[in-house]
C-alpha positions as CSV (number, residue, x, y, z in Angstrom):
1,X,0.0,-0.1,0.0
2,X,1.3,3.8,-0.8
3,X,1.7,5.9,1.6
4,X,-1.5,7.7,2.9
5,X,-1.4,11.6,4.1
6,X,-4.2,12.9,6.1
7,X,-5.4,16.3,6.8
8,X,-6.5,16.3,10.2
9,X,-6.4,14.0,13.3
10,X,-6.2,10.1,12.4
11,X,-8.7,8.5,15.3
12,X,-9.0,4.9,16.4
13,X,-11.3,3.2,19.1
14,X,-8.9,0.5,19.9
15,X,-5.5,1.9,19.4
16,X,-2.9,1.9,16.8
17,X,-0.2,-1.1,15.8
18,X,3.0,-0.9,13.4
19,X,3.4,-4.6,12.2
20,X,6.1,-6.8,10.6
21,X,5.2,-9.3,8.1
22,X,7.2,-12.4,7.4
23,X,7.7,-12.5,3.5
24,X,7.8,-16.3,3.6
25,X,5.4,-17.5,6.1
26,X,3.1,-14.3,6.2
27,X,3.2,-14.5,10.0
28,X,2.3,-10.9,11.2
29,X,4.0,-9.6,14.6
30,X,3.2,-6.2,16.3
31,X,6.1,-3.7,16.5
32,X,4.9,-0.1,18.0
33,X,1.6,-0.3,20.1
34,X,-0.2,2.5,21.1
35,X,-3.2,0.9,22.9
36,X,-6.8,2.3,23.6
37,X,-5.5,3.9,26.7
38,X,-2.6,5.8,25.2
39,X,0.2,3.6,26.5
40,X,3.0,2.9,24.3
41,X,5.0,-0.6,24.2
42,X,6.9,-2.2,22.1
43,X,8.7,-6.2,22.3
44,X,11.9,-4.8,20.8
45,X,12.5,-2.1,23.3
46,X,12.3,1.6,22.1
47,X,14.9,4.4,21.1
48,X,14.1,8.1,20.9
49,X,16.8,9.3,18.8
50,X,17.1,12.9,18.6
51,X,18.7,14.1,15.3
52,X,20.1,17.3,15.8
53,X,18.6,20.1,13.9
54,X,20.9,23.3,13.4
55,X,21.4,24.9,16.8
56,X,20.8,21.8,18.8
57,X,22.9,19.0,20.1
58,X,21.9,15.1,19.8
59,X,20.4,13.7,22.8
60,X,19.4,9.6,22.7
61,X,17.3,7.8,25.1
62,X,16.8,3.9,24.9
63,X,14.7,1.7,26.9
64,X,15.9,-2.1,26.9
65,X,18.6,-4.2,26.2
66,X,18.8,-4.5,22.5
67,X,16.0,-1.4,22.4
68,X,17.5,0.3,19.2
69,X,17.3,-0.3,15.3
70,X,20.4,2.0,14.7
71,X,23.0,-0.2,16.5
72,X,23.2,-2.8,19.1
73,X,22.8,-2.0,22.5
74,X,24.1,-4.1,25.1
75,X,25.7,-2.7,28.3
76,X,27.9,-5.9,28.5
77,X,29.7,-5.3,25.5
78,X,32.4,-2.4,24.3
79,X,34.1,-1.7,21.2
80,X,36.5,1.0,19.2
81,X,33.5,2.0,16.9
82,X,31.2,4.7,18.3
83,X,27.4,3.5,18.1
84,X,25.4,6.5,19.7
85,X,26.3,10.2,21.0
86,X,28.2,10.5,24.2
87,X,26.1,10.7,27.0
88,X,23.3,8.7,25.5
89,X,21.0,6.9,28.2
90,X,19.8,3.4,28.5
91,X,17.4,1.9,31.0
92,X,17.5,-1.5,31.6
93,X,15.8,-3.1,34.6
94,X,16.9,-1.0,37.6
95,X,19.9,0.3,36.2
96,X,20.6,3.5,34.1
97,X,23.6,3.5,32.1
98,X,25.5,6.3,30.1
99,X,27.3,5.8,26.7
100,X,31.0,7.0,26.8
101,X,34.3,6.4,26.0
102,X,37.7,5.7,27.7
103,X,40.7,7.5,27.3
104,X,43.8,5.6,25.9
105,X,44.3,3.2,29.1
106,X,42.2,0.2,29.6
107,X,39.7,-0.4,32.7
108,X,38.4,-3.3,34.2
109,X,35.2,-4.0,35.2
110,X,33.5,-2.9,38.4
111,X,35.8,0.6,38.7
112,X,34.7,4.1,39.2
113,X,35.8,6.3,36.4
114,X,36.3,10.0,36.1
115,X,36.6,12.9,33.7
116,X,40.1,13.7,32.1
117,X,41.9,16.7,33.7
118,X,41.5,20.3,32.5
119,X,43.9,22.0,30.0
120,X,45.4,24.7,32.1
121,X,46.3,26.6,28.8
122,X,42.5,26.6,28.2
123,X,41.2,27.4,31.3
124,X,40.2,31.3,32.6
125,X,40.5,32.6,29.1
126,X,40.0,36.2,27.7
127,X,37.4,36.5,24.9
128,X,38.9,38.3,21.7
129,X,36.0,40.8,21.8
130,X,32.9,41.3,23.7
131,X,29.9,39.1,22.3
132,X,26.3,40.1,22.3
133,X,23.5,38.1,23.8
134,X,22.0,35.7,21.2
135,X,25.4,34.8,19.6
136,X,26.7,31.0,19.4
137,X,30.3,31.8,18.2
138,X,32.8,33.0,20.9
139,X,36.5,33.9,20.1
140,X,38.8,33.3,22.9
141,X,42.5,33.9,23.7
142,X,44.3,30.6,24.4
143,X,47.2,30.7,26.9
144,X,49.1,28.2,25.0
145,X,48.8,24.4,24.2
146,X,47.4,23.8,20.5
147,X,43.7,22.4,19.8
148,X,42.6,19.7,17.7
149,X,39.9,19.9,15.2
150,X,36.8,19.3,17.1
151,X,38.7,18.6,20.4
152,X,35.9,20.5,22.4
153,X,32.8,19.5,20.2
154,X,30.0,18.0,22.8
155,X,31.9,19.5,25.7
156,X,31.3,22.9,27.3
157,X,32.1,26.8,27.5
158,X,31.3,28.2,30.6
159,X,31.8,32.0,31.7
160,X,33.6,31.7,35.1
161,X,34.2,35.3,35.7
162,X,32.6,38.8,35.3
163,X,30.0,39.7,32.8
164,X,27.7,36.8,31.9
165,X,29.4,34.7,34.7
166,X,27.5,31.5,35.5
167,X,26.5,30.5,31.7
168,X,27.5,27.4,30.5
169,X,26.9,26.5,26.6
170,X,27.2,23.1,24.7
171,X,30.0,23.2,22.2
172,X,29.0,22.3,18.8
173,X,32.7,22.5,16.9
174,X,35.9,24.2,16.8
175,X,38.7,24.4,14.3
176,X,42.2,23.2,14.6
177,X,44.2,25.8,16.3
178,X,48.0,26.6,16.1
179,X,48.7,28.7,19.3
180,X,51.9,30.1,17.9
181,X,50.3,31.1,14.9
182,X,47.4,32.8,16.1
183,X,46.2,32.8,20.0
184,X,42.7,33.4,19.1
185,X,40.2,30.7,18.3
186,X,36.3,30.9,17.5
187,X,34.4,28.3,19.5
188,X,30.8,27.8,18.2
189,X,28.1,26.3,20.7
190,X,24.9,24.8,20.0
191,X,23.3,27.2,22.6
192,X,23.2,31.2,22.4
193,X,24.5,33.6,25.2
194,X,21.7,34.4,27.6
195,X,23.9,37.5,28.9
196,X,26.5,39.6,26.8
197,X,30.4,39.0,27.6
198,X,32.9,41.5,27.6
199,X,36.7,41.2,27.4
200,X,36.6,41.6,31.0
201,X,34.9,38.2,31.1
202,X,36.8,35.1,31.6
203,X,36.2,31.5,29.8
204,X,36.9,28.1,30.3
205,X,36.5,25.3,27.8
206,X,36.1,21.7,28.8
207,X,35.8,18.6,26.6
208,X,32.7,16.4,26.7
209,X,33.2,14.6,30.1
210,X,32.6,11.3,28.6
211,X,35.0,11.6,25.7
212,X,38.3,10.3,27.4
213,X,37.2,8.6,30.9
214,X,39.6,7.3,33.3
215,X,39.7,5.3,36.3
216,X,39.4,6.9,39.5
217,X,42.6,7.6,41.1
218,X,43.3,6.6,44.6
219,X,43.4,10.2,45.4
220,X,40.1,11.9,44.0
221,X,41.1,13.8,40.9
222,X,37.8,14.7,39.6
223,X,33.9,13.9,39.7
224,X,32.9,10.1,39.4
225,X,30.9,9.5,35.9
226,X,30.0,6.0,36.3
227,X,31.3,2.4,36.6
228,X,32.6,0.3,34.2
229,X,30.2,-2.7,33.6
230,X,33.1,-4.9,31.6
231,X,36.6,-5.0,31.0
232,X,37.3,-2.3,28.2
233,X,40.0,-1.7,26.0
234,X,41.8,1.3,25.7
235,X,39.6,4.2,23.7
236,X,36.8,1.8,23.7
237,X,33.4,2.9,23.7
238,X,30.5,1.5,25.8
239,X,28.1,1.8,28.6
240,X,29.0,2.8,32.2
241,X,26.6,2.4,35.0
242,X,25.5,5.9,36.5
243,X,21.9,5.1,38.3
244,X,21.1,1.9,40.5
245,X,22.7,-1.3,41.3
246,X,26.5,-1.6,40.3
247,X,29.2,-3.9,41.2
248,X,32.6,-2.0,42.4
249,X,35.9,-2.8,43.9
250,X,35.8,-2.6,47.6
251,X,38.6,-0.6,49.7
252,X,38.0,-0.5,53.5
253,X,35.1,-1.5,55.2
254,X,31.7,-0.6,54.0
255,X,28.9,-0.7,56.1
256,X,25.5,-1.5,54.4
257,X,22.8,1.1,54.4
258,X,25.7,3.7,54.7
259,X,27.3,5.9,51.7
260,X,29.9,5.0,49.5
261,X,32.3,7.3,48.1
262,X,35.3,7.0,45.5
263,X,38.0,6.3,47.8
264,X,41.2,4.1,48.4
265,X,42.4,1.8,45.7
266,X,41.9,2.9,42.0
267,X,38.6,2.8,40.9
268,X,36.9,1.7,44.3
269,X,34.6,2.9,46.7
270,X,35.0,3.1,50.4
271,X,33.0,4.4,53.5
272,X,32.1,8.1,53.7
273,X,34.4,10.2,56.0
274,X,32.8,13.6,56.3
275,X,31.2,15.5,53.6
276,X,34.4,16.5,51.5
277,X,34.2,13.7,49.1
278,X,31.3,12.7,46.3
279,X,28.8,10.5,47.6
280,X,27.9,8.1,44.8
281,X,25.7,5.9,46.2
282,X,24.5,3.5,49.1
283,X,25.8,0.2,50.2
284,X,23.6,-2.7,49.2
285,X,25.5,-5.7,49.9
286,X,29.2,-5.9,51.7
287,X,31.9,-7.8,50.3
288,X,35.3,-7.8,51.8
289,X,38.2,-5.3,51.1
290,X,39.8,-5.9,47.5
291,X,36.2,-8.1,46.4
292,X,33.5,-6.2,44.8
293,X,30.4,-4.9,46.7
294,X,26.8,-4.3,45.5
295,X,26.3,-0.3,45.7
296,X,22.9,1.4,44.5
297,X,24.4,4.3,42.8
298,X,22.4,7.8,43.4
299,X,25.0,10.4,43.1
300,X,26.1,10.2,39.4
301,X,23.5,10.4,37.0
């Protein structure tokens, strides 16, 4: 049947279905079902894929292991090919996962990961000129260290001081940058400035936090972004637990029902001591130090 176009609402008393028909047997199976009460379900999971229009960054949400027709959705696998936008979310049972990439060092399963350190020469920068509200292209003067093509794509530009301070914009692209030739570089953002900035403002650039994740050091160096689900090779893409039950390397003596924090051995969690360390979850099941305990992640997503 050819495509049909309707002018006006399409109504049905008993819901709507999309179907798949086997070309050999003629057997019909339901795909997407919207029942008479307006509930939506599918036996193959679901993927809301936001294909970014001009001025808007991508954002994907997936329900169910295997719940996408665009790529293999399995939190228990990883690979060197990117399948989804970084930061995509997967809901599978009681756990929420975020899609990300490791830096150039492999990490085994059950380890906390954090973002790479910021680059000092791309921190607290001076705008080349004032930029009016509503603009998305912002030129800044770097203090050193070249920038590769789209190194900051998917990351953030934020105003850390003076006029316009407190704003944070998602970065769409940046050109390759040779600081010795010209310290200025134009950063193009998906989002527009809500408040104008001046040459007195100060700008900081950070890459996508999930673009080069590293194992959490014994002495915390940044915010915990998730927990590895499987052994992952260097530079691999995969799913990281960010909410719900997760097994994590144990360091020290955990207590059921108490907070868990990134502490002790690299990639591990330990008992909270005061309020100076990020609480990433609550202890569900305790195993001895150097074993893996079950933590209900609540402080990451």
